N, C-alpha and C positions, 0 to 999 in steps of 0.2 A: 209111245210111252204108256206103261201099264196104268199109271195113275190117271192120265188123261182119258184113257179108254173107260175107266170106271166112272169118271166124272160125266162123260157123255152118255154112259149107260143109264144115268139117272133119268133121262128123258127119252131113251130109245124104246122101241116096241117091247112090250112086256110079254114074254112067251109063257105058255102054259104047258107044263109037263103033265103027263098022265098021273092021276091021283095026287096032283100037287097044285093047288091054286094059291099063288103067292104074288105079291107085288114086287116085280123085278126092280123098280125104281128104289124101293126101300132097301133091297139087298145091295144095290149098287151104292146107295148113300152110306149104308153101314160099312161097306168095304172101304170107302173113302175115309170114313172116320177112323177105321182101324189102321189104315195106312198112315194117316196123319198122326195118330197116337204112337205108332211104331217109330216113325221118323223123329218125333219129338223126344222119345225115350232113348234114341240111339246115342251112344257116347262118342261115336265116330264123326258125327255131324256137328258143325258149329252152330252156336246160337248168338243172337245179339244180346245187348244188355237188358232187354226186356224179356228174355227167355223165349224168343220166337225163332223157330227153326229157319236157318238161312236157305236151305234147299226148298222148303215150301214157299218161302217168300220169292225165290227166283222163279219157281214154277208159275205163281200167280202173275208175276211181273212180266215174264218173257214168253211163257209157253201157252198158258191157258187163253183160248179164244173160241168164240162161237163160229161155226162155219158160215160162209156167206149164203144168203137166201137165193133160191132160184126164182127169178122174177119174170121168166118168159110167160107171156100171156098166150092162151090157146087161140088157134086160128079159127075163124068163123066156119062153121059147118063141120069141122073135124071133131075128133074125139077130145073130150075135155082133159087137159093135162092135170094130173094130180100133184098137189104140193109135195115137196120132199117130206116123207113121213117122219123124219127124225126131228122136226122142229115144231111139232104140235102133238098134243095128247088129247085123248078122249076121256069122257067120263066113265062111269062104271060099266063094264061089259061082262059077258059070261066067261066061264072058265075055258070053254072051247075056243073062244076068240083069243084068249090069252095064249093057248097052246099053239094055234096057227100062227100067231104073230111071232112067237119065239122061234118056231121052225123057220119061218121066212127070214128072220134076223140072222140066221146062221150063214147066210151068204156074205156077211160082213167079214172083213179081215180081222184076224185076231190081234193084230198089232196096231192097225190104224183104221178107225171107223170110216174114213173117207175113201178107202180102197176096198174094192170087192175081191173076194177070194173064192175058192172052189166050194161047192155046196157041201162037200163031204168034210170040209175042215171044221170040225166041231170045236167050240171054245171050251177046252177042258177046265179052265179056271172058273168059267161061269158055272159049269156043271158041279164042280167041287163046292162052290159057294152055295149053289142052290140046294145041293144034297145036305149041306150042314145046317140049313135053316128049317124052321118049323113049317110044316106044310101049309097051314092056314093062318094067315096074319090078317087081322082086321084093322082098319083105320077109318077115319072119318071121310077122307076124300082120297080115293085111289086114282093114280094117273097111269095112263097106258100109252103105248107107242102105236101110231097109226101107219099103215101102209096101204097102197092101192089094191084092195081086195073087195070081195063081196060083202064084207062087214060094214062098209061105209054106208051109213043110213042116209043117203042123199041121192036124189035123182041125178044130180050133176057130178056126183063123185067128190065134191068138195067137202072139207071138214066143217063141222058146225062151230062157228066162231064163238058161240056163247060158252062152250066148254073147253075151248082150246087152251093149252097150258104151254108155257115156255120154261126154259131152264131156270131162270131166276124164280119163277113161281113155284116150280117143283122143289127147288132147293129150300126155299122159305117154308114150303109145306112140310118137307121132311124134318127141318129143324124144329118145327112146331110139334109134330106128332111123335118125335123120337122119345124113347123112354129108357129107363134103367141106365146102364153104363154108357150106352150110346149118347144119351142126352147129357150125361155128366161130362163126357169127353168133348162133346160139341161146344159146350159153354166154357170148358176149360181152355180150349183152343179157339175161342170165338173169333179171334182176329182173322184166322185163316178163312173161315166160312164167311165172315163179313166181307173180306176182300173178294172172294169168289162172287158173292152176291152183288157187290157194287160193280165189279167189272162186267159181269154178265148183263146187268141192267143198263150200263152205259153202251155196251155193244148192241143190245136189243134196241135201244132208242136210235142208235146210228143205223143199224140194219133195216129197221122198219121206217126210217125217215120220219121220226116223230120229234125231231129237234124243234120244229116250228109249231108243234101242237101245244095246246094249253097243258100246263103241268098237271092239272086235275084229271086229264083224260089220257095221260101216258100209260098209266098202270091201272089194273082192275081193282075194284073195291075189295074182292076177296084177297088179293095180294096185299093190299093195305092193311086188312085185318090181320093177316099173318105177320106183317112187319110190326104192327102194334103189339101183338102177342109176344113176339120175340123180344121186343124192347122191355115189356113188362116182366117177362120171365128172367131176362138177364139182370134187370135192376133188382129183382127179388134175390137172385143168386148173389149179387154183390153185397146186399144187405146181410144175407145169411153168413157170408164169409167174413164179414167185418167183425162179427161177434166171436170169432174163433181165434186161436193163437196167432202169433205173429206171421208164421209162414202162410197161413190162409189170408191174412190181411194183405200181404204182398200180392197174392194171387188176385184178390179183389181189386187192388189198384190197377193191375194189368188189364183185367176185364173192363174196368171202368174207362180206362184210356181207349181200349178197342171200341167200346160202345160209343164213346165220344167221336172218334174218327169215323165211325159208321154213319152217325147222324150228320157229321160234317159233310160227308160225301153225299148223303141224301139231299142236303140243301141245294146241291147242284143238279139233282135229277128229278126230284119229286116236288109235289105241291108244298110250298114252304109253310102254309098254314097247318098242313098235316104234320110236318116235322116239328113245328113250334109246339103243337099239342103233345107230341111225343116227349119233347123236352120238359114241358110243364108236368106231365105225368111222372116222368123220371124224378124230378125234384120233389114233388109231393110224396111220391111213394118212398123215396129214400128218407125224407124227413119224418115220415110216419113210423119207420121201422128202426131208426137209429136214435139212441139216447145220448151218446157222446157227442157234444156240440162241436168239439175240435175236429173229430173225425168226420162228422157230417159236413161241416163247412169245407174241410180240406178236399173231400171227394167231389163235392159240387164245384168247388173252385177249379180243380183240375179238369173237370168235365166242361165247364163253361169257358175256361181258358182256351181249350182246343177249338171249341165252336166259334169263339170270337176271333180266331185267327183265320177265318174264312176270307178268301180274297174279295168276296162281295159283302163283307160284314157291314160296311157303311150303307150299301144299298138295302140291306136287310133291316136297317135301323133308321135311315134318314132319307136317302135320295130315291124316293119312289115317285117316278114321273108320271106314272099312269096306274090306274086301278087294276089293269091286267097283270102287271108285274109285281104288284104289292101283295105280300102275304097277309092273310087275315090274322088279326090278333087272336091269341088263344081265348081272350074274353071278347065276344062279338059285340060288346056294347060300344066299343070305340074302334074305328078302323085305323090301321097303321098308316094308311095313306094320308092321314091328316097332317103328318109331319113332312109333307113334300116340300114345303116352302116355309119361309120365315113369317108367313101370314099368321101363324099360330101365336106369334109373339103378342099380337094385339088381342088375341082371344082369351088370354089368361093373364093373371096378375104377374108382374115381373118378378116379384119376390118368390112366387111358387116355382119359377124356372130354376131357381138355385136350390130347390129342395127335392128330395126323392119322393114325389107324390104318386099315388095310385095311377093318376092319368098318365104320368110320364112312363111308368112301367108298362102300361097298356100300349102306348104309342111306340115305345122303343123297347121291345120285349127283351132281347138279349142284353142290351146295355143295362136295362133295369134290373135284370137278374144278377148281373155282375156287380152292380152297385149295392144291391141288397146284401149280397154275400160279403162285400167289403165292409159295409156298415155293421153287419152282424159280427164279423170277425173283430172289428175294432172295439165293439162293445162287450165282447165275450170275455170271460175270465176262466182260469183253470189251467191245468197242466197241458202243455203242448200248444197253447193258443198263440204264443209268440211266433212259432214257425208258421202257423196258419195266417197270421197277420202279415208276415213277410211275403208269403205266397200271394195273398190278395193284392197287396200294393204292387208287387212285381208284375202281376197280370195287367193292371191298369197302366202301369208305366210302360210295359212292352207294347201295349196297344197304341198308346199315344206316340211312341217312337216309330212304330210302323206307319202311322198316319203321316207323321212329319216327313218321312222318307219316301212316301208313296208318290210317284209322279202324277197320279190322278188328283192329288190334293195340293198341287203347287200354287194354284191361283188363290189369291187372298179371299175372294168371295166364297170359295169352297171351304177354306179353313175356318171362316166365320161360322159356316153351318156345322162343321165338325166340332168346333169348340162349343157351339150351342148344345150339341148332343151331350157334352160332358159337364154342363153347368151344374147339375145336382151334386157333382163331386165336390164343388166348393163348399156346399152346406155340410157335407160329410166331414170334410177336413176341418171346418170350423168347430163342429161338434167334438172332434177328436183333439182339440187344442191342448187339453191337459195331458194327453198321452204323448205328445211330441217330445223328442229328445231335445234337451236344452243345451245347445252348442255353446251358449255363453257361460254356463256353469263350469265347463272344463277350460274356459279361456280366461286366464288370470290377467289378461291385458288391461281390462278396464277396472279390475279390482272389485267388481260387484256382479251379482247374478241378475238374470232377467227378472224384471218386476212382473209378477203374475197377477197382480191385483189383490185387493183385500178379500177377506172371507165374505164380507157382506156383498161384494160385487159378484163373487162366484155363486153365492146363494141365490142371486136374483137372475142369473143367466139361464138360458134354455140349454139343458144338458143332454136330453135324449130325444132324438127325432122319432116321429110316429112310426116310421118303418123300422127303425132300429128296435123299438119296443116290440113290434110285431115279430121281428127276427128272434128276440129273446124268448118270446112265447112259442116259437116254432111255427108260427103261421106266416111263413115268409112269402108265400105265393098266392094268398087269397087277395085278390085285387080289390075287393070291396070290403071295407072294414067299418065296424061300428064302435062307438066308445069315445071317451074324451081324449083330447090331445094330451101328450105327456111332456109338452115343452116347458112346463113350469117346474119340472123336477130338478133338484140341484145336482151338481156333479157328484159323482162317487169316486172311489179309489179305482184307478185304472192301471192296467199294465202299460208301462212306458215303452214305447217303440225304441228300437236301437237306432244308431246314427244312420246307417245305410237305408233302412226302411223310411225313416223320416225324410232323408234327402230325396229319395224317389218320390215320395208323396209331395214334397215341395216342388219338385220339377214338374209334376203334373199340374199343380196349382198355378204355377207361373206360366206354363204353356197355355193353359186356358185363358188366363188374364191377358196374355199377349195377343192371342188370335181371336178372341171374342169381339163382338161388336162393341166398340168403345162407348158409343152413345147408350147402348143398353147397360153397360157397366156403370156409367154415370147415373142413369136413372135408378138402377138398383141401389147404388150407394146413397142416393138422395132419399130413398124411402126407408132406409135402415134406421133402427133406433141407435142411440148413442152407444149403448152397451155393446151392440153387435159391431159397430164401427171400431170400438176399442179392441175388440177381439181380433178384428182384421189387422189392426196395427200391431198387436202382439204377434200375430202370425208373420207379418212382414219383418218384424224384429228378429224372429227366429230365422227367417229366410236369409237375412243379411249375414248372420254368423254362419249359417249352413254353407253358403257358397263363397266363403272367403277364400281368396287365392293364397295357397300355401307355398308357392314358389317352386322352383325346379329342384328335384332331389339330385344329390351328387352321385356320380358313378365313377369310382376309381378303377374298377376292373373292366371297364367297357372295352378298351382297345384290345385286350388280350383274348376276348371271347367273341369278337365280331366274326372272325373267320369260321370258327367252329359252329356258331349258331346259324350262319348263312347257309350251311349245307343241309340242315334239316328243318328250315323255317317253313317250307311248304307242307311237309308231313305233319308238323306240329299244328299248323293252322287248320289243316283238314281234321285232325284229331280233335282240336278245340271246337270246330263246328259240329262234329258228331256228338261231342259231349255237351253241347250247348243246352241251356235251359230253354223252356218255352216250347210252343207247338212246332216251331221251325225244326228244332232238334228232334222232336218226336216224329215229325213227318219224314225227316231224312233217315232216321233209324228204322222206321217201319218199312221203308222201301229198299233196304240194303239186301241184296240177294247173295246167297252163297258166301264164300270166303272173301270175295272181292269187296272190301269195306267201302271203297270210294267210287264204285262204278255208278252209283246213283247220282253222283255229282255231275256226271257227263250226260245224264238223261234230262230231257225236258219234261219235268214232272207235270202231272196232270194239273190243268187249270192254273199254271204259273204259280204254284205254291212257293217257288223259290223266292218270290218277291216279298214274302211275309218276313218281316224283320223282328227278331226277338233278341233280347239281351243275351249275350254269350256269357258262359261261366268265367269268372275271374280266375286266371291261372297265374300263380306266383312264379313267374319265370324270370330268368335273368334277361334284362333288356339292354339293348344297345343305346349308345348316346343319342342317336337319331330318334329312337323310340321315346326316350326320356324327354327330349326336346319337344317332340310332337305332343306328348301327354301334357307337358307344361303349357304349351300353346293352347291346347284345347281347354285346359283348366282355367287359364286366364280369360279366354273368350267366353267361357260359360259364366265366370264370375261377373264379367262386364255386362253380359246380356241379362243375367238375373237381376243385377242391381239396377239396370235401366228400367226393367219391367216394374220393379218395386218402386222406383222413383215416379214412374207414370201413375201407378196406383195411388201414391201419396198425393200427387197433384190432383187426381180425381177426388180424393177425400177432402182436400183443401177447398176445391171449388164447391163441393157439396156442402161442406160445413159452414161456408160463408153465410148461408141463410138459416143456419140452425142456432138455437140458443146455447147449445153445448159446445160451441166452437172453442171455448177456453181449454177444456180437457182434451179435445181432439187435436188441437194445435200442439199441445204439450206432447201427446203421443207421437205425432208426426215428427216433431223435433227430436224426440228420443230415438226414433228409427234413423233419422239423418245422422245424428251424432254417432250412433252405433256403426253406421256405414263408413263414417270418416275414421273410426278407430280400426277398421279393417284395412288390409292391403288392397288398394284399388288401382285401376288403370287411370291414365290421364284423361281418357275419354269420359269415363264416368265422373271423375272429379270435376271436370269442367261443367258438366250439366248439374251436378250436385251443388256446387258453389253458386251457380246461377239461380237454382231453386231457393237456396238459403237466402241470397240477397233479396229475392222477390218476397220471401216470407218475412224478412226483417222489415222491409219497406212497407208491407201491407199490414202486418200484425205485430209490429215491434212493440207497441205499448203493452199488449197482452203478454207477449213472451217475456219481456223484461220485468213485468210486475208479478206475473203468476208463476213463471217457470224459472225461478232464480237458480235452482240447482242445475237444470238443463242448460241454461245459459253459461254457467261456470264450466260445465263439461264441453260445451260448444267452443268456448274460448280456448280451452286446452287442446282440443282436436285441431282447430284452425291454426293455432300457434305451432303445433307439431308439423303441419303441412307447410308452414312458412320456412321450415328447415329442409324442405325437399330438395333433392338434387336436380329435379326437373324444373326448368324455367317456367313452363306453362302452369304447372301446379303452384309454384311459388307466387306467381303474379295473381292467380285466382284467389289464393289464400290471403294475400296481402290486401287485395281489394275488399274481400269479405270482412277481414278484421277491421279495416279502416271504416267501412260502412257501419259495422257494429259499434265502434266507438263514436262515430259522428252522430248516429241516430240516438244513442244514449245521451249525448250532450244536447242535441238540438230539440228532440221530441219529448223526452221524458225527464230531462234535466237530472239525470242520475249517473253522471260520468264517474263519480267517486266509486260507485259499486263496480262498474265495469273495469276501472283501473285496478281495483283490488282483485277482481276475478282474473284479469290478464296476468297480474303479478303473481298471484297464487298458481296460475296455470303454468307459468314458466318455472316457478320454483318446483312444482310437482314434476314437470317435464324433465328437468335436468336431474332431479333426484331419482327418477324411475327409468326413463327411456334410455336405451343404450344406442339407438340408431339415429339420433338427431345429429345434424351437422352444425357446429357452432358458426362456421364461416358463412354458410348459407343463411342461417338465422340472422346474423348481423346484417347481411345484405337486405333481407326482408325488412328489418327494422329501419334501415335507411330509406327503403322504398316508401314505407308508411310515413316517415317523416317528410319525404318529398311530397306525398299526397297532401299532408296537412299544410305545407308551405305554399302549395300551388292552388289550394282550394280557396278561390276568391270569395265565395259566399261566407266563409268562416273567418276571414282575416280580421274582421272587426270585433271578434269575440276573443275570449281567453282560451278557446279550444286549442289553437296551435301551440301555445305555451304549455298547456297541460299535457298535450301529447309529447312534447319534447321532454318534459320532466319524467313522464312515464317511461319513455324509451331510455333515458339515462339510468333509471332504476333497473330496467331490464338488462342493460349492458353490465351493470354492476353485478347482477346475479350471474350473468354469463362468465364474468371474471372468476367468481368463486367456483364456477363449474370447471374451469380450466385447471384450477388447483386440485379439485376433487379427482379429475381424471389422472393426474400425476400419481395419485395414491390408490388407484384401483386395485392394485395387487397387495396393498398393505391394509388389511381390514381395520386394524386398530386406529391407524392414522386417518383412514377415511371416515370412520365414525367420529373421531375427534373433530375433523373438519366440519362434518354435518352438524355436530353438536354446537360448534362455534357459530355456524350460520343460523341455526335455530335460536341460539342465545342472542344473536344480534336482532332477532325479530321479537324480543321479549315484550316490546310495547305494541306489536302488531299481532294480535291474537290469531287472525286467520292464517297468516304466513307461518307463524310458529307452529300452529296445529298441523299445517301441511308438512313441515319438515319433521315433526315428531312422527307423523305417519310414514314418511319416507324412511326414517330410521327404523321404525318397526318392521317395515317390509324387508329392509336389508338384513335385519337380525333374523327374521323368519327364514330367509333363504339360507342363512348360515346355520339354521337349526338352534339358534340361541333364543329359545322360546321365552325364557324368563325375562330377558332384556327387552324383547319385543313387547311382552305384556306390560313391562314398566313404562315403555314409551307411550302405550295407549292409556295407562293410568295417569301419566302426566298430562296427556291430551284431555282426558276426561276431567281432571282437576282444573285445567285451564278453562274448559267449557263451563264447569260448575262455578268458577270464580266470576265469570261474566253473566251467567244466568242469575246468580244471586243479586246482581245489580239491576237486572231487568224485572225479575219476578220475586215476589216474597211469598213462597210457599213453604210450609213446614216440612213437607215430605222431600223437598230438594236438599242436597248437601249444602252446608253453609260454606261455600268456597272450598279452597284447597285444604283448610284445616280438617275437614271431615275425612280426609284421605290419609291421615297420619298413621292410622293403624295398619295401613297397607305398606307405606314407606315414609320414613321421615324426610326423604329427599323431596317430597311433593310440595313442601312449603315454598320452594323456589318459584312455583307457578302463581304465587300470590300477586294480585294486581294492586300493589301499594306504591308503585313508582309515580312520580309527578308527571312523567311522560305517558302514562297509561291512557289509551284512548277510551272514550266512553262508548259503550255499546249502542247508545242512542244516536251516535253520529252515523251519517249515511255511508254505507259501504263497509262498516265495521261489524264483525260478527254476523255476516250475512250468509255464511255457508250453511249447508244442511246439518252440520254437526252441532251448531249452536242452538239446539232445541232440546226439549226433554227426550224426544225419541232418539236424537243423535247422541245424547249423553248415555242413555241406556244401551244403545248400540255399541259405543266404545267400551263400556264396562263389560258387556257380554263378550265382546271379542277378547278383552283382556283376561276374563275368567277362563275362556277356552284355552288361551295360550298358557296361563298359569297351570291349568290342569295337564296340558301336554308336557309342560316342563317339570311336573311332579310336585309343585308347590300347592298342595290341596288345601292347606290351612289358609292360604291367601285367597283362594276361591271363596271361602266363607266370608272373608272381610269385604270382598268386592260385592257379593250379592247382598250384604247388609245395606249397601247404598242403593241397590237396584230394587229390592223388594218394596220399600215404602212408595216408590214411584209407581210400580205396577199395582199396588193396592189402591193408591189414590185414583188410578184410572180404571179400576175394576177389571183389569186384564187377567182373568182367572186362567186363561189358557197358557199364557206365559208364566204365570205363577206356578202352574203345575209343572211346566218344563224346568223352571228354576229350581224348585224343590227336588225334582228328580236328579238334577245335576248336583245339587248339594248332597243328596244321599249317596250318589256315586263317589263324590269327593271324600266323604266321611268313611265310606266303606274302604276306599283306597288307603286312607290313613291307617285304618285298623289292620288291613291285610298286609300292607307293605312295611309299615313301621320303620325300623332302622335299616331296612334294605335299600332305602333310597340313597342316592349319591347326589349331593347338591353342587359340587364343584371343587376344584383344586386351585390354590392361590400361590402366586410366585411374585417375588420382588424382582423387578427388572430395572437396572440402572444403565444409562447411556452416557458414554464419555468419549469426547473427541469432536473436533470442529466439523467433521464430515456430517454429523447428525444435525447440524444447524440449530434450530430451536430446541431440539431434544437434548442438546449437550448438558450434562450434569443434572438431567432430570431423572427422577425416580418414580416408578409407577408400581402399583399392585395389579397384576393381571389375573383375571378369572378365566380358568381353562376348564374344559369338560372334566367330568368326574374321572378319577383314576388316571389322570395325565401324569406321567413321570417327568422328572427333571430333564433327562436326555431328550424327550420328545419336544418340549418347548424350546430347549436349547438348539436342537437340530433345525427346528422350523425358523427361528429368528436368525440363526447364523446363515441358513440357506438363503433366506430372503435378502438380507443385507449384503450377502456375498454377491448376489445378482446385481444389487444397486452399486456397490463400491468396488467389487472385485474380491475374490476369495483371499488374496494376499493382504488385503487392507482391513480385514475383519478378524477380530480376536475375542474369544470368550474368556472372561476372567473366571477361574475355576473356584476360588474361595469366596467367602462372604465377608472378609475383613474390609475395613474402611479403605477406600481407594485414594492413593496419593497421586494426584494428577501430574505432579512434577516428574514423576518417574515414568509417565506414559509417552509413547511415540506420537507426536502431533500429527503424523501422516496416517495414522491408523484410527479405526473406529472400534471401541471397546464396549462389550456388553457384559454386564454382571447379572447373573440370574441366580436367585436364591429361593428355596422353598420356604413358604411362610404358612403359619396356621393361625386361626382366630385366637385372640387373646381377650380374656375377661378378668375383671377384678372379682374379689370374693363376693362383694355385695351384688354384682351382676348375676352371679351364678344362682342366686336365690330365685331370680325371675326367669332364668333360662333353664327350664326343666327338661323339655322334650328335645329330641334330636333335631327337629326342625328349628326350634328357637335358638339352638346353638349354631345354626348355619344360616341364619337370616338376620338382616339388619346389622351387618358387620362393618365396623369402622376401624378396629384396631387389630393388628396382626403382630406376631412375634417370630423372630428367627434366632437361632443360636450360633454364636461364633466361638470356636474352641481356642484356647490360648494356654500358655505356661508362664510362670513367673519370670523365666529367662527371656521371654519375648517370642519364643518359637510357638507356632500354632499347635503343635502336637508334641507330646513327650510320653514318658512312662505314666502308668495309671495313677500313681500317687502324685505326679507332677501336673496332671491335667486339670484345667479349669475351663469354664465356659461362661461366655457373656451373653445374656439375653437382651436383645434389642427389640423394642416395641415401636411399631409404625402406626401412624394415624393417617387415614386417607381423608381426602376432601369431602367425599360423599360416602354413604353407606352402601355396601353390596347387599342385594343386587341393585343395579342402577340402569340407566338407559345406555350405558357404555360397559364394555367388558374390561376396560382398564381405567383406573382412577389415580390421580396424582397423589403422591405422599406429601403431606403438609407438615408433619412432625415426626422426627426420628428420635426416639427416647433412648439414646445410647448411654446417658448419664447426666448428672447435674451440671457438669461443665459445659456440655453441648447446649443444654437448655439455656443456661445463663448467657452463653455467647450469642444465641439467637435473639433473646429478648432484652438483655441488659447491656449489650455491646454499645448501643447508641441510644441517646435520649430521643424519645419519639417526637415527631414534629407536631402532632396534634395535642394541644394542651389538655384535652379531655382524657388522655391516657397517662397524664403525669401521676395521678394517684395510684393507678394500677401498676405503673412502673416502680413506684416507690414501695408499694406493698410487696411486690416480688423481691425487691432488693432487701427489704427487712427479713423476708422469709429465708433468703439465702444466708443472711448474716446469722440468723438463729440456727439454720441448718449446719453451717460450718462449725458453730460453737458446739452443737450437740455431737457432731462427728468427733471433735477433739475429746469430749468427755467419754465417748464410747471407746476411743483408742486407749485412753488412760485406764479405763475400767477393765478392758481386755488384757492390759499388761499385768494387772494384779491377779487375774484369774488363770492365766495360762501356766502351763508347766514348762520345764526346761526344753523339751523337744519341740516347742512351738515358738521359740524365741526368733527363729529366722522368719517365720510367718509374721510375727509382731513387728519386726523391723521393716518388712515390706509394706505393712499397713501404715506404719508411721511415715515412711518415705512417700507413699502415695497421698497420704493426708496432707503433708506439708506442701506437696506439689499442687494439689487441688486448692489449698488455702492461698498460695501465692498467685495462682492464676485467677482466683476469684477476687482477690483483694482490690484491684483497681475498680472493678464494677461495684463492689459492695460499698466502698468508701466514697464513691462519687455520688454527690447529691445534686438535685435539680434546684438551682437558686430560686427560680420563679415560684417554686412550690411553697417557699417559706415567706413570701411577701404577703402583707395583710391585704385582704380582699377589699376593705374600705376603712377609712379613718374614723376612729372613735373619739368623740369629744368628751372631755371630763365632765361637763355639766350634764351630759346625757347619761352618764353612769350613775348619777345621783338618783337613787331609787325613790327618794321622796318627791322628786319632780315628775315621776311617771304619772300618767293619767289614771292608771288603775288605782294608785294610792290616793290621789285627789278625789277620785270617785268614792272611794271607801270612806274618807274623812267627811265628805259631804253627807253621806248616808248616816254616819254616826251622829253628826250634829243635828240632823233632822229628827233622829230618834230620841235625842235627849230633849 
């Protein structure tokens, strides 16, 4: 092969032509470079995705090899056998020697240097190359080919070993001394020459039997100098390309990867101290020449990622069993062999083991570099940094994955050492806590976000690690630093990591916590300050939500695609492997020869690189049912494993906190994490352990939990009660035992069972109002189990505890009964809200429960996008809180009960605590929730303001914040005041910009007639529908819904708005009458309702029009047409906490009013005078009507006589109908209230007159 011949000619004897002194090796090298360039530029040859020519890759992989050495030793006394002249070179010689060597080399075959040919067979190609070159070329070190002739300057004829050179040495030399276009081409296709260099070095070590030699003695110092020069030059070339346009940047990335694999291979061949120094120089050199931090970190990460994929990576960092095999640290002050055992644990402080210290970076060089890049990436800001952060975390994640699957790391004691190597990663993750993706914010299950601590807490925590600060300054690799620690700096604004990156980082953290020495972990936790422990708990809280089991996805198209996918699954798998991320994919791609894409999969790659595992690229392919089941199984197992590790961490924190003064706050944090885990979907295995931990926590620290963590205990009750409805018997039994212990401990130890009863009742009320997956029957079974526990608990039989438990369970069963009714109306939103309203109304004297149901209603409204009604629910809740806060505290800045909320809504007065049955907030267990505080009140009002703003009621936002601002001013909370005024400004701007463009809603009167409706029969409501809702829309919706309930043939919509005569209706049908209504105002009201908002807010009266003619027909000719206006009055004003409100008064005319209020004498004597006053008003009214009819008779003309007769007829009819009610009197109303005696009526006997007479007599 021509190319192989040129490669061998690099170290073949250098001929000398007459009048031409030239380095034949240099000409051969340039020829190889030209061939490589030509093949790369050929459009007929394929390339891999990194732009590497497949033919060249095939050549290096399969063809290129050094010939075997002739190792026959000379016989004693005979002539000395000369070594094969093709495998060593001499130093500088004369031009004549070069000529003679070239002539003698002509005996070589022109096709294969291993075969001899005729002497006259001149190599024409060599002649052409030589004639085209410059006659005299100078270089620093010229290499020549030696043959057995008189020029050998030795008595024995053997070559001088001090100047002997081999192929790898000559190739390295030519790469160093090349100039111009040759040099540019060499570094452009550096991968090819690196591969030649590495393979020749490996064969040299094998051929020369140097495998057992010390690595330091395998290669000459001059060769090491050449390698150092090559690495420095290539690094400079990479830096130069990175400041050029995008195309050059891609070329720099390819060269960077090639250089990384070159040093990767050198780690298996050369002295590792030497290679480490090359790595250090690369990092420092690149850092000095690049200003773009994202590009710098990205290039170094890619470089280190490949190096760390070495099969002996762990040995390079940790498992050095002897000083002979341990590479020296790039900084000679500390030897890497110090990390050979866990004895170093006692030589340094445990706390430092979890930080990225200079000592760690010296002892564990590659790992330290990788951690430094990760810390720098997480701390950096700017464009493109998110991608760099993902790459950094992915590199660590892939490394740990490879360790976990490495058969050499199966033993637990080995994994302990591996985990110890990664302990500084824990400190980096804790420093990055503000950057982690908050999985709880996107999870509306718990209804609140993750608590991140107050601003004061964040200001006091350590935010920037010392090495991170060094990374920011660009001094990433100076191992000795001076200057103060930056641990006291506060957090700043960071880039938030995405969900996948955070998840990978959490997996790394949990793997370390699982495999590290647990005694070491406990000692570390015991030495941590409380603030750092709180941050660990925050991290665990995020981990719980991060690894929540999401369930198995459905696959409807699985069965139809199984056959088709089974045919190409192998090809797709191979393609996915080749497209895989990480060094594994890189190694596979760089070895792919020719057009055979997968031939490298059948080869045993060098040094078992196929055992390196890297995360494969996610391919969004259609998956079979078996694949989906497998993924669900893996996801479930991961969730269980992660949560068990988290549980172990919490138990370690509990043990460590027992001796600390700050255990109150730490226990609250632990409980918060446990409650969060119970709110996620968990396996029965985890739940069994979690409930056991909870019971131990209650038994040991119950007094602190119940007194200091009231809110957490309320959440705990709700989560435990939710698991009491589980379909799994094991889970239910564990939850029942935990809930019973909770109640028993609260009764016996802290004598606060009233609060727990209230919390359990509120939990069930909240559960049935929000959760859709609880099972009523299972919950009833659990309640019976708890009752059995109370009855069989002999130690409590002498107390009132069993009786109180029974009362509590009866109340819970009552709530469940209401739940059953709610489920019947899940598809009827109006009826469902009516039922929830009724339940909330029944808790009028129990503020905690009423508040819970108001919040449930707000959540339901929000899901339906009824934001105004949701806001009103929260306003009512805030008024309820204000009512009870006014009983507890007397502060001028607080609202004076619900009266202060009248400007928001007149309906809020129903929250007034004026009933005799109202509980006092001083009673134990009453108003104990988190919302019955000033901060809770502000929170409710702020939520209401946000909903009002979303619903377009910007004027109401102003009224809400009028109640919030005094509280914020009293607390000097200027940060919230700033946000509040910003929101007010936005609200006012919206009023100005939108004006009359806002649509507030459309109203309809809906009447239900028929026994099928049950309680709704003959009931009338005003419905509030979204803006621009047409009559056909609501008619279609209601008719469709009730047709599903009763059948389409049983439902009929009444088309007109005339009064319904029920006697004419079919008793077997359900009738719905729907009429459009609009707000109605008296003239005096219009003076106060000026703006468009005021005419659409606080509405209680509505009007609709009914057409009629004098003949009784609804419609006629234009001159015959009349209309009747009917005014409706609703029980509450719109907007309200419901979207439909009952009609309490229908003002069709005076007769209807009289029939409603005067038909019967009221039973309450207090109403007698009102009844009589109304009767007298009607008497005067009918008299005035008669006068008006008579006056109209005198004023009309002849053409209006028919109209006058109709008026007279209707007047007489009205008078006759009203007569019985007007003339009927209430006898008791005219009875004397007390008997008056005649003597007492004598004014002269009054005391006042006697007093006056006495004064007159005294004056006289």
